[in-house]
N, C-alpha and C positions, 0 to 999 in steps of 0.2 A: 762487288761484294754483296753477298746475299745476307739479309738480316733474318733473325729467327721470327717466324710469324705464328709460333705456338704459344699457348699460355705460359710456357716456361719462362718466356722473357718478362712476364708480369710478377712472378713469384717474389722477387726481391722487393718491388714496389708494394705488394700486398703486405708483406711482413713489416716493412717500414710504416705503413699506414696503421697496422694494429698496434705497433710499438708506440707510435705518436699518440693515438687515441687513449691507450691504456695508461700512458704516462701523464696525461692531462685531463683527468676525469673532472677536475674542479673548474675547468674553463667553460665558457659559453659553448652551446651546441654549434656544430658546423655541418656543412653538407660535404662529406668526404667523398673523393673519387680517385680511382686509379686514372692516371692521365698520361697520354703519350705526347711528349713535347715535340711539336712539329715546327716551332718558330725558330728562325735563324737569328733572332734578335738578342739571344742570351748566349752565355758560354756553355750551356747545356747541350750535349750532343743531340743532333737531329734524330728523332725517332726514339729517344730514351724514354723508358717508362718511369714514372714517378708518382707523386701524390699532389692532388690539388684539394685545398680546403677553402670552401666558400662560406662567407658569413653574411647574414642578412640582418643582423641586429645592431648595426651602428659601428662607429669607429672605435668606441671603447673596447668592444669585443675583438675588433682587428688588432688594436694595440696589445691587448692581453696575449693573444696568440702569437703575434710577431715577436714579442719579448720572450715568450716561453720557448719558442722555436729558435731563438737567438738569431733572427734574420736581421741583417744590417739595414738600418733606416735608409742608407744611401741606395739600396736596391729598390726602394719604393717608387712605383710608377703610378700615374693617374690616368684614368680613361673615362670617356663619357660618350654616350649614344642617346640622343634625344634627352629624356629626363633621368635616364639611368646613369649613375656615376659610381666609380669604384676606385679603390687603391689596391695595388698588388705589390707583393714583395716576394723575392725569389731567394733560394739558397739550397743548400744540400743538408739533409738530415737522415741519419741511419743509412748513409751511403747512396741515397737516391735524391734526385731533384725534387724540390718542394716549392709549390706556388701557393701563396696565401692571397685570397681575394676578399675584400671587404666592400660590400655594396652600401651605399648611403644616399641620402637626399640633403641638399642644402637647406638651411633654415628658411622658413617662409619669410619673404621680404615684404609682406603685406602689412597690415596694421600691427603696431607693436602692442604686446600684451603689457599689462600692468606689472607683472612680475617676470623677470628674466631668469631663465634657467640656463646653466652652463651646457654648451652643446656636447661636451664630452662626459661629464659625470652626472648631469641632470640636476645638480643641486641649485637651489635658489638662495644663494647667500648674498649679503650686501656688496661683496666685491666683484659680482658678476658684471662685466662691462662688454659693450661691443667693441672688439678690436681685431686687428689683423692676426690671423693664425701664423705664427712664425715658421712653423714646420712646412705648412703649405707654400709660404712665400719662398723659403729657402730651397726646399726639395723639389717642389712641383712648379716653381716660378709662377704661382697664382696668388691672387689677392683674395683671401676669403675673410670677410668681415663677419665675425660670429660672436655670440655672447659666450664668454669664457671667464672662469674664475681664476683667481691668482695662482692656485695650486696647479691646475691643468695647464695654465699658460707656462709655468716654470717647467713642467714635465715636457711640454712640446719643445721648449727652448733647449732643454738638456738633451733631447734626441737628435738635434742637429749636429 
């Protein structure tokens, strides 16, 4: 079977990318790409053209985009290479495969600061405590001990 190797095979993905960006102008900036999915680890057809959105502004931005694109939290995967870590979620939007990737760093485990800020919302409220992130534990089978406020903890529990 011969596949189309002309730009024609990218037109649907380009249209989907434009529609996604136009519909979500209120969300944090992404690095958008047309992407050819060559991994056999998903249910996406090998060689299919789709959209990849990369975020470098933390997990809050990742969650905002994941919710906006209605990507199932169960599709979220975790990856790391040296000190680079990321979450990725997959789905279909506007008829093409979509991959959302959020890059992040774990909180510094050095000296504790006098004031703790929630890892997700950045707030420094009295209810911020170091505890295990329920989403990371349940979805990624990892134990992340992070400063998190009660509201963000509940949101993370609700997404499981």
